[in-house]
All heavy atoms as an XYZ file, in Angstrom:
704
protein
N       0.835     -1.155     -0.004
C       0.011     -0.013      0.005
C       0.924      1.253      0.018
O       1.981      1.275      0.609
C      -0.877     -0.028      1.258
C      -2.038      0.936      1.218
S      -3.178      0.814      2.597
C      -3.125     -0.836      3.130
N       0.457      2.260     -0.715
C       1.214      3.497     -0.799
C       0.307      4.690     -1.193
O      -0.824      4.452     -1.591
C       2.386      3.344     -1.771
C       1.945      3.117     -3.182
C       3.179      2.881     -4.072
N       2.848      2.580     -5.427
C       2.921      1.381     -5.982
N       3.369      0.383     -5.266
N       2.576      1.200     -7.193
N       0.847      5.879     -1.045
C       0.115      7.074     -1.547
C       0.612      7.331     -2.919
O       1.790      7.277     -3.267
C       0.412      8.258     -0.684
C      -0.184      8.207      0.700
N      -1.569      8.155      0.879
C       0.368      8.193      1.917
C      -1.842      8.107      2.148
N      -0.680      8.157      2.821
N      -0.312      7.738     -3.817
C       0.013      8.136     -5.197
C      -0.645      9.504     -5.408
O      -1.846      9.632     -5.312
C      -0.599      7.061     -6.152
C      -0.280      7.282     -7.623
C       1.267      7.047     -7.825
C      -1.014      6.267     -8.487
N       0.175     10.428     -5.667
C      -0.279     11.788     -5.957
C      -0.343     11.984     -7.478
O       0.670     11.838     -8.193
C       0.618     12.864     -5.379
C       0.666     12.721     -3.842
C       0.152     14.279     -5.740
C       1.636     13.666     -3.134
N      -1.528     12.161     -7.996
C      -1.771     12.289     -9.451
C      -1.957     13.731     -9.789
O      -2.893     14.415     -9.321
C      -3.000     11.485     -9.872
C      -3.187     11.555    -11.367
C      -2.854     10.042     -9.423
N      -1.054     14.306    -10.638
C      -1.228     15.675    -11.090
C      -2.147     15.706    -12.295
O      -1.914     15.033    -13.315
C       0.165     16.214    -11.501
C       1.091     16.468    -10.314
C       2.385     17.072    -10.762
N       3.130     16.280    -11.723
C       4.115     15.429    -11.360
N       4.517     15.333    -10.152
N       4.696     14.736    -12.318
N      -3.241     16.394    -12.159
C      -4.307     16.395    -13.150
C      -5.433     15.380    -12.738
O      -5.295     14.760    -11.717
N      -6.488     15.322    -13.534
C      -7.582     14.483    -13.188
C      -7.804     13.507    -14.316
O      -8.371     13.855    -15.355
C      -8.867     15.283    -12.960
C     -10.001     14.469    -12.391
O      -9.818     13.232    -12.219
O     -11.063     15.016    -12.117
N      -7.436     12.207    -14.115
C      -7.674     11.198    -15.166
C      -9.102     10.679    -15.190
O      -9.435      9.756    -15.957
C      -6.685     10.109    -14.802
C      -6.550     10.202    -13.314
C      -6.674     11.672    -12.991
N      -9.952     11.231    -14.322
C     -11.397     10.790    -14.280
C     -11.639      9.607    -13.377
O     -12.619      8.916    -13.604
N     -10.780      9.360    -12.448
C     -10.963      8.210    -11.543
C     -11.633      8.653    -10.249
O     -11.550      9.801     -9.865
C      -9.644      7.491    -11.246
C      -8.626      8.418    -10.588
C      -9.058      6.832    -12.499
C      -7.351      7.711    -10.090
N     -12.300      7.699     -9.608
C     -12.896      7.932     -8.343
C     -12.620      6.739     -7.399
O     -11.953      5.825     -7.818
C     -14.385      8.186     -8.473
C     -14.780      9.432     -9.280
C     -14.245     10.684     -8.567
N     -14.413     11.898     -9.355
C     -13.426     12.531     -9.942
N     -12.220     12.081     -9.913
N     -13.609     13.625    -10.639
N     -13.195      6.728     -6.255
C     -12.902      5.655     -5.282
C     -13.216      4.290     -5.885
O     -14.165      4.118     -6.650
C     -13.772      5.849     -4.033
C     -13.433      4.926     -2.957
C     -14.221      5.273     -1.703
N     -13.864      4.276     -0.703
C     -14.784      3.798      0.148
N     -16.014      4.186      0.148
N     -14.369      2.912      1.021
N     -12.409      3.297     -5.548
C     -12.482      1.926     -6.033
C     -12.113      1.773     -7.532
O     -12.418      0.797     -8.145
C     -13.807      1.301     -5.766
C     -14.037      1.031     -4.273
O     -13.045      0.837     -3.571
O     -15.179      1.086     -3.868
N     -11.471      2.762     -8.078
C     -10.982      2.695     -9.445
C      -9.835      1.719     -9.522
O      -9.121      1.475     -8.542
C     -10.505      4.042     -9.984
N      -9.657      1.074    -10.685
C      -8.526      0.168    -10.923
C      -7.674      0.810    -12.026
O      -8.132      1.171    -13.090
C      -9.061     -1.220    -11.421
C      -7.883     -2.123    -11.675
C      -9.996     -1.815    -10.408
N      -6.409      1.020    -11.648
C      -5.437      1.700    -12.507
C      -4.216      0.803    -12.723
O      -4.006     -0.093    -11.940
C      -5.045      3.077    -11.988
C      -4.391      2.980    -10.628
C      -6.217      4.030    -11.967
C      -3.789      4.192    -10.068
N      -3.453      1.101    -13.724
C      -2.197      0.440    -13.944
C      -1.111      1.502    -13.924
O      -1.145      2.516    -14.660
C      -2.175     -0.299    -15.297
C      -0.910     -1.119    -15.461
C      -0.962     -1.952    -16.695
O      -2.035     -2.334    -17.184
O       0.140     -2.245    -17.231
N      -0.109      1.295    -13.027
C       0.989      2.193    -12.933
C       2.267      1.372    -12.796
O       2.384      0.460    -11.997
C       0.774      3.013    -11.625
C       1.945      3.894    -11.284
N       2.417      4.914    -12.131
C       2.792      3.965    -10.205
C       3.433      5.486    -11.587
N       3.675      4.928    -10.431
N       3.250      1.679    -13.655
C       4.509      0.944    -13.718
C       4.310     -0.575    -13.905
O       5.007     -1.347    -13.260
C       5.370      1.217    -12.489
C       5.988      2.598    -12.532
O       6.087      3.202    -13.619
O       6.368      3.097    -11.462
N       3.320     -0.929    -14.680
C       3.065     -2.371    -14.936
C       2.383     -3.117    -13.819
O       2.252     -4.308    -13.857
N       1.935     -2.379    -12.799
C       1.206     -2.999    -11.676
C      -0.223     -2.540    -11.583
O      -0.485     -1.340    -11.707
C       1.992     -2.603    -10.361
C       1.452     -3.297     -9.137
C       2.215     -2.911     -7.872
O       3.043     -1.961     -7.970
O       2.023     -3.545     -6.846
N      -1.126     -3.477    -11.443
C      -2.515     -3.143    -11.309
C      -2.832     -2.747     -9.835
O      -2.602     -3.542     -8.928
C      -3.386     -4.324    -11.709
C      -4.852     -3.964    -11.911
C      -5.610     -5.068    -12.556
O      -5.339     -5.424    -13.734
O      -6.522     -5.612    -11.902
N      -3.353     -1.563     -9.659
C      -3.630     -1.045     -8.275
C      -5.060     -0.635     -8.159
O      -5.742     -0.193     -9.121
C      -2.744      0.131     -8.024
C      -1.241     -0.040     -8.094
C      -0.549      1.313     -8.137
C      -0.784     -0.929     -7.001
N      -5.590     -0.731     -6.967
C      -6.938     -0.278     -6.602
C      -6.825      1.026     -5.822
O      -6.017      1.099     -4.877
C      -7.670     -1.392     -5.792
C      -9.106     -0.873     -5.383
C      -7.785     -2.671     -6.591
N      -7.648      2.009     -6.124
C      -7.665      3.235     -5.395
C      -8.648      3.116     -4.257
O      -9.836      3.153     -4.402
C      -8.100      4.401     -6.267
S      -6.929      4.711     -7.606
N      -8.125      2.899     -3.017
C      -8.962      2.701     -1.831
C      -9.610      3.970     -1.426
O     -10.812      3.989     -1.071
C      -8.140      2.130     -0.712
C      -7.523      0.801     -0.968
C      -6.167      0.577     -0.703
C      -8.258     -0.228     -1.542
C      -5.614     -0.666     -0.946
C      -7.655     -1.430     -1.794
C      -6.381     -1.673     -1.509
N      -8.933      5.084     -1.467
C      -9.435      6.407     -1.106
C      -8.804      7.469     -1.905
O      -7.618      7.374     -2.256
N      -9.589      8.567     -2.217
C      -9.063      9.601     -3.014
C      -9.455     10.934     -2.380
O     -10.654     11.126     -1.999
C      -9.612      9.564     -4.457
C      -9.113      8.300     -5.144
C      -9.167     10.814     -5.252
C      -9.624      8.138     -6.563
N      -8.494     11.852     -2.204
C      -8.778     13.232     -1.761
C      -8.371     14.146     -2.892
O      -7.275     14.099     -3.407
C      -7.912     13.571     -0.529
C      -8.365     12.771      0.641
O      -9.539     12.527      0.893
N      -7.377     12.319      1.451
N      -9.301     15.031     -3.272
C      -9.019     16.023     -4.365
C      -8.483     17.232     -3.710
O      -9.060     17.851     -2.780
C     -10.313     16.349     -5.140
C     -10.032     17.349     -6.224
C     -10.889     15.050     -5.741
N      -7.327     17.688     -4.192
C      -6.642     18.903     -3.668
C      -6.600     19.963     -4.774
O      -6.502     19.624     -5.953
C      -5.253     18.568     -3.175
C      -5.145     17.446     -2.194
C      -5.754     17.866     -0.870
O      -5.713     18.979     -0.435
N      -6.374     16.901     -0.222
N      -6.583     21.212     -4.412
C      -6.354     22.303     -5.379
C      -7.613     22.823     -5.977
O      -7.544     23.477     -7.003
N      -8.781     22.607     -5.392
C      -9.997     23.109     -5.950
C     -10.171     24.643     -5.825
O     -10.770     25.303     -6.669
N      -9.676     25.177     -4.687
C      -9.869     26.595     -4.431
C      -8.604     27.416     -4.558
O      -8.557     28.363     -5.352
C     -10.425     26.769     -3.007
C     -11.782     26.190     -2.819
C     -12.042     24.933     -2.312
C     -13.003     26.761     -3.160
N     -13.396     24.715     -2.360
C     -14.044     25.842     -2.883
C     -13.376     27.977     -3.741
C     -15.363     26.101     -3.117
C     -14.721     28.227     -3.945
C     -15.696     27.296     -3.620
N      -7.579     27.096     -3.855
C      -6.404     27.953     -3.812
C      -5.161     27.208     -4.286
O      -4.075     27.665     -4.081
C      -6.144     28.441     -2.397
C      -7.279     29.188     -1.809
N      -7.693     30.382     -2.253
C      -8.143     28.832     -0.816
C      -8.772     30.794     -1.602
N      -9.065     29.893     -0.727
N      -5.333     26.034     -4.873
C      -4.181     25.201     -5.261
C      -3.612     25.558     -6.586
O      -3.744     26.631     -7.117
N      -2.911     24.593     -7.130
C      -2.270     24.766     -8.460
C      -3.311     24.912     -9.588
O      -4.473     24.809     -9.340
C      -1.411     23.537     -8.634
C      -2.026     22.493     -7.735
C      -2.645     23.290     -6.632
N      -2.837     25.167    -10.805
C      -3.714     25.345    -11.950
C      -4.562     24.086    -12.236
O      -5.714     24.267    -12.694
C      -2.916     25.677    -13.212
C      -2.214     27.050    -13.086
O      -2.646     27.825    -12.244
O      -1.240     27.296    -13.796
N      -4.026     22.959    -11.990
C      -4.781     21.730    -12.239
C      -4.932     20.976    -10.909
O      -4.101     21.120    -10.007
C      -4.103     20.828    -13.255
C      -2.694     20.429    -12.922
C      -1.973     19.659    -13.984
O      -2.556     19.525    -15.077
O      -0.859     19.215    -13.762
N      -5.995     20.230    -10.765
C      -6.199     19.551     -9.505
C      -5.179     18.409     -9.279
O      -4.554     17.972    -10.228
C      -7.627     18.937     -9.641
C      -7.796     18.784    -11.125
C      -7.103     19.954    -11.720
N      -5.041     18.015     -8.030
C      -4.240     16.890     -7.673
C      -5.115     15.921     -6.938
O      -5.922     16.298     -6.083
C      -3.100     17.286     -6.770
C      -2.025     18.141     -7.397
C      -0.893     18.475     -6.426
O      -0.997     18.296     -5.210
N       0.209     18.933     -6.977
N      -4.951     14.634     -7.243
C      -5.651     13.566     -6.546
C      -4.665     12.879     -5.636
O      -3.651     12.354     -6.139
C      -6.302     12.600     -7.521
C      -7.243     13.159     -8.579
C      -7.770     12.026     -9.440
C      -8.376     13.840     -7.908
N      -4.886     12.891     -4.362
C      -4.068     12.175     -3.404
C      -4.745     10.871     -3.108
O      -5.742     10.819     -2.407
C      -3.840     13.018     -2.170
C      -3.084     14.300     -2.354
C      -2.803     14.856     -3.585
C      -2.468     15.073     -1.386
N      -2.066     16.006     -3.370
C      -1.860     16.158     -2.018
C      -2.387     15.008      0.017
C      -1.149     17.135     -1.362
C      -1.733     15.982      0.658
C      -1.106     17.029     -0.006
N      -4.210      9.800     -3.677
C      -4.843      8.463     -3.632
C      -4.080      7.536     -2.726
O      -2.849      7.525     -2.726
C      -4.843      7.840     -5.024
S      -5.489      8.922     -6.324
N      -4.818      6.748     -1.943
C      -4.233      5.647     -1.240
C      -4.486      4.425     -2.097
O      -5.682      4.045     -2.328
C      -4.882      5.427      0.150
O      -4.727      6.670      0.861
C      -4.185      4.328      0.919
N      -3.427      3.808     -2.611
C      -3.595      2.703     -3.567
C      -2.904      1.435     -3.034
O      -1.990      1.523     -2.186
C      -2.971      3.067     -4.975
C      -3.706      4.214     -5.586
C      -1.521      3.378     -4.912
N      -3.289      0.338     -3.588
C      -2.709     -0.931     -3.165
C      -3.305     -2.059     -4.003
O      -4.195     -1.845     -4.870
N      -2.856     -3.241     -3.742
C      -3.450     -4.439     -4.404
C      -4.738     -4.840     -3.709
O      -5.014     -4.430     -2.621
C      -2.449     -5.591     -4.437
O      -2.165     -5.969     -3.054
C      -1.174     -5.197     -5.183
N      -5.526     -5.655     -4.363
C      -6.807     -6.114     -3.801
C      -6.523     -6.919     -2.485
O      -7.391     -6.915     -1.603
C      -7.549     -6.977     -4.772
C      -8.980     -7.265     -4.412
C      -9.825     -5.990     -4.214
O      -9.779     -5.082     -5.041
O     -10.594     -5.907     -3.170
N      -5.369     -7.497     -2.368
C      -5.032     -8.265     -1.115
C      -4.884     -7.313      0.066
O      -4.984     -7.785      1.214
C      -3.709     -9.018     -1.296
C      -3.799    -10.096     -2.406
O      -4.917    -10.522     -2.754
O      -2.753    -10.457     -2.935
N      -4.604     -6.071     -0.158
C      -4.425     -5.081      0.922
C      -5.721     -4.423      1.313
O      -5.707     -3.557      2.229
C      -3.367     -4.068      0.510
C      -1.994     -4.658      0.305
C      -1.037     -3.737     -0.347
O      -1.438     -2.994     -1.260
O       0.112     -3.702      0.126
N      -6.835     -4.740      0.678
C      -8.110     -4.062      0.945
C      -8.514     -4.203      2.407
O      -8.976     -3.246      3.052
C      -9.169     -4.641      0.079
C     -10.581     -4.288      0.544
C     -11.496     -3.470     -0.251
N     -11.321     -3.239     -1.578
C     -11.500     -2.033     -2.149
N     -11.797     -1.023     -1.415
N     -11.350     -1.847     -3.428
N      -8.380     -5.393      2.987
C      -8.821     -5.627      4.392
C      -7.986     -4.756      5.316
O      -8.516     -4.226      6.295
C      -8.704     -7.095      4.718
C      -9.269     -7.354      6.120
C      -9.258     -8.876      6.435
O      -8.970     -9.677      5.547
O      -9.564     -9.189      7.545
N      -6.718     -4.685      5.080
C      -5.791     -3.859      5.936
C      -6.246     -2.389      5.847
O      -6.227     -1.636      6.879
C      -4.373     -4.044      5.547
N      -6.615     -1.915      4.686
C      -7.081     -0.541      4.549
C      -8.398     -0.308      5.283
O      -8.592      0.641      5.957
C      -7.266     -0.183      3.067
C      -7.815      1.216      2.829
C      -6.973      2.343      2.930
C      -9.160      1.434      2.601
C      -7.489      3.605      2.805
C      -9.628      2.681      2.431
C      -8.805      3.781      2.511
O      -9.307      5.056      2.367
N      -9.359     -1.242      5.095
C     -10.669     -1.133      5.693
C     -10.585     -1.090      7.206
O     -11.336     -0.410      7.892
C     -11.604     -2.232      5.186
C     -12.056     -2.041      3.766
O     -11.904     -0.867      3.242
O     -12.483     -3.008      3.096
N      -9.677     -1.940      7.749
C      -9.567     -2.031      9.240
C      -8.524     -1.029      9.746
O      -8.232     -1.039     10.939
C      -9.137     -3.432      9.630
C     -10.213     -4.454      9.365
C      -9.771     -5.826      9.834
C     -10.896     -6.821      9.649
N     -10.467     -8.150     10.132
N      -7.974     -0.215      8.880
C      -6.930      0.819      9.283
C      -5.768      0.139      9.970
O      -5.253      0.649     10.983
C      -7.547      1.924     10.156
C      -8.707      2.657      9.562
C      -8.231      3.466      8.402
N      -9.254      4.435      7.962
C      -9.919      4.275      6.821
N      -9.735      3.277      6.013
N     -10.793      5.173      6.529
N      -5.278     -0.929      9.453
C      -4.120     -1.649      9.994
C      -2.862     -1.179      9.338
O      -1.996     -1.984      8.925
C      -4.290     -3.158      9.822
C      -5.483     -3.698     10.550
C      -5.705     -5.209     10.308
O      -5.201     -5.717      9.271
O      -6.412     -5.826     11.107
N      -2.705      0.125      9.213
C      -1.469      0.718      8.621
C      -1.327      2.119      9.224
O      -2.229      2.637      9.818
C      -1.569      0.788      7.095
C      -2.667      1.702      6.608
C      -2.270      3.030      6.210
C      -3.957      1.396      6.557
C      -3.268      3.895      5.751
C      -4.935      2.233      6.089
C      -4.579      3.520      5.706
O      -5.542      4.392      5.246
N      -0.144      2.659      9.079
C       0.134      4.010      9.536
C       0.288      4.860      8.316
O       1.234      4.717      7.553
C       1.395      4.064     10.447
C       1.698      5.502     10.892
C       1.309      3.136     11.635
N      -0.662      5.812      8.050
C      -0.592      6.589      6.844
C       0.707      7.368      6.638
O       1.205      7.514      5.514
C      -1.791      7.543      6.975
C      -2.705      6.915      7.938
C      -1.836      6.114      8.880
N       1.264      7.837      7.721
C       2.515      8.656      7.584
C       3.741      7.781      7.176
O       4.750      8.368      6.749
C       2.842      9.360      8.916
C       1.733     10.254      9.338
N       0.932     10.984      8.514
C       1.287     10.567     10.586
C       0.041     11.703      9.187
N       0.236     11.468     10.471
N       3.651      6.498      7.268
C       4.752      5.619      6.941
C       4.656      5.071      5.522
O       5.570      4.327      5.107
C       4.906      4.506      7.895
C       5.265      4.936      9.322
C       5.760      6.192      9.676
C       5.277      4.151     10.474
N       5.979      6.230     10.997
C       5.711      5.012     11.547
C       4.910      2.863     10.791
C       5.824      4.547     12.861
C       5.012      2.409     12.073
C       5.508      3.256     13.117
N       3.596      5.339      4.833
C       3.419      4.838      3.466
C       4.371      5.583      2.488
O       4.625      6.768      2.636
C       1.991      4.983      2.995
C       0.956      4.173      3.696
C      -0.418      4.481      3.157
C       1.217      2.706      3.644
N       4.865      4.877      1.513
C       5.720      5.469      0.471
C       4.790      6.377     -0.365
O       3.615      6.133     -0.563
C       6.345      4.432     -0.415
C       7.391      3.606      0.314
O       7.987      4.136      1.304
O       7.620      2.473     -0.119
N       5.397      7.460     -0.902
C       4.630      8.428     -1.699
C       5.293      8.481     -3.105
O       6.525      8.636     -3.194
C       4.699      9.855     -1.099
C       3.925     10.841     -1.957
C       4.056      9.812      0.308
N       4.465      8.410     -4.098
C       4.922      8.534     -5.503
C       4.067      9.623     -6.162
O       2.919      9.828     -5.795
C       4.728      7.236     -6.318
C       5.620      6.130     -5.879
C       5.436      4.894     -6.731
O       5.280      5.085     -7.937
O       5.369      3.800     -6.201
N       4.630     10.346     -7.140
C       3.922     11.330     -7.896
C       3.950     10.976     -9.307
O       4.981     10.565     -9.881
C       4.585     12.725     -7.675
O       4.659     12.995     -6.291
C       3.811     13.835     -8.341
N       2.817     11.194    -10.026
C       2.665     10.802    -11.372
C       1.752     11.758    -12.099
O       0.871     12.356    -11.473
C       2.175      9.324    -11.526
C       0.782      9.192    -10.992
C       2.263      8.811    -12.950
N       1.937     12.011    -13.406
C       1.009     12.790    -14.178
C      -0.195     11.945    -14.601
O      -0.059     10.736    -14.774
C       1.690     13.325    -15.449
C       2.759     14.376    -15.141
O       2.493     15.157    -14.221
O       3.753     14.394    -15.862
N      -1.323     12.562    -14.762
C      -2.577     11.862    -15.138
C      -2.446     11.131    -16.464
O      -2.989     10.036    -16.647
C      -3.757     12.846    -15.158
N      -1.632     11.699    -17.370
C      -1.488     11.080    -18.670
C      -0.703      9.783    -18.601
O      -0.778      8.960    -19.555
C      -0.778     12.029    -19.608
C      -1.491     13.326    -19.886
C      -1.215     14.411    -18.832
O      -0.012     14.431    -18.290
O      -2.104     15.181    -18.525
N       0.107      9.581    -17.563
C       0.923      8.391    -17.489
C       0.198      7.245    -16.817
O       0.778      6.127    -16.708
C       2.193      8.701    -16.596
C       3.060      9.714    -17.290
O       2.979      9.841    -18.571
O       3.822     10.453    -16.617
N      -1.034      7.389    -16.381
C      -1.811      6.314    -15.761
C      -2.692      5.658    -16.814
O      -3.226      6.337    -17.706
C      -2.745      6.863    -14.654
C      -2.143      7.275    -13.333
C      -3.239      7.703    -12.424
C      -1.424      6.100    -12.742
N      -2.814      4.346    -16.762
C      -3.740      3.595    -17.580
C      -4.941      3.288    -16.703
O      -4.748      2.505    -15.726
C      -3.087      2.304    -18.138
C      -2.031      2.597    -19.104
O      -2.100      3.584    -19.862
O      -1.050      1.826    -19.182
N      -6.105      3.772    -17.035
C      -7.312      3.573    -16.281
C      -8.021      2.285    -16.820
O      -8.408      2.256    -17.936
C      -8.285      4.763    -16.321
C      -9.522      4.503    -15.537
C      -7.566      6.006    -15.837
N      -8.122      1.317    -15.943
C      -8.789      0.046    -16.317
C     -10.272      0.142    -15.970
O     -11.141     -0.224    -16.769
C      -8.126     -1.142    -15.602
C      -6.656     -1.256    -16.027
C      -8.902     -2.418    -15.854
C      -5.860     -2.213    -15.246
N     -10.587      0.676    -14.826
C     -11.933      0.840    -14.365
C     -11.974      2.199    -13.635
O     -11.216      2.362    -12.632
C     -12.350     -0.306    -13.438
C     -13.748     -0.209    -12.877
C     -14.012     -1.424    -11.996
C     -15.255     -1.205    -11.176
N     -15.412     -2.226    -10.166
N     -12.830      3.128    -14.091
C     -12.762      4.499    -13.608
C     -13.339      4.684    -12.177
O     -12.893      5.560    -11.474
C     -13.509      5.396    -14.521
N     -14.301      3.819    -11.779
C     -14.848      3.993    -10.422
C     -15.524      2.707    -10.013
O     -15.782      1.829    -10.871
C     -15.841      5.177    -10.390
C     -16.979      5.030    -11.340
C     -17.799      6.271    -11.336
C     -18.924      6.202    -12.431
N     -19.711      7.399    -12.454
N     -15.797      2.631     -8.774
C     -16.467      1.411     -8.170
C     -17.976      1.517     -8.409
O     -18.499      2.494     -8.895
N     -18.633      0.511     -7.967
C     -20.109      0.491     -8.012
C     -20.668      1.464     -6.974
O     -20.138      1.621     -5.881
C     -20.653     -0.874     -7.667
C     -20.187     -1.973     -8.616
C     -20.673     -1.766    -10.048
O     -21.802     -1.325    -10.194
O     -19.923     -1.979    -10.999
N     -21.714      2.174     -7.345
C     -22.322      3.132     -6.463
C     -23.184      2.433     -5.434
O     -24.018      1.614     -5.769
C     -23.185      4.131     -7.271
C     -23.925      5.217     -6.460
C     -22.904      6.119     -5.821
C     -24.822      5.991     -7.364
N     -22.952      2.661     -4.192
C     -23.754      2.052     -3.124
C     -24.527      3.139     -2.459
O     -23.978      4.106     -1.919
C     -22.861      1.304     -2.120
O     -22.010      2.135     -1.523
N     -25.823      2.982     -2.454
C     -26.684      4.018     -1.858
C     -27.306      3.468     -0.585
O     -27.688      2.333     -0.473
C     -27.781      4.406     -2.866
C     -28.747      5.402     -2.200
C     -27.117      4.939     -4.104
């Protein structure tokens, strides 16, 4: 599990499936930054990991400050599935 900062908006939302550096990752949570006073384009701060790490994310069995951080441009991501199923 790690944090992925995406510069720009590739159109993904929570539970999206993306491919980054040849690895298929699930976006467990996404925070949009830069809507009001930020840079010219938005940034998505995503907590990503493999499907095997979903339970650890849901139960908060990790320390967010200790996760590795990577930064990528939106154009460099391959979006496999843009968002999860809507649960109402």
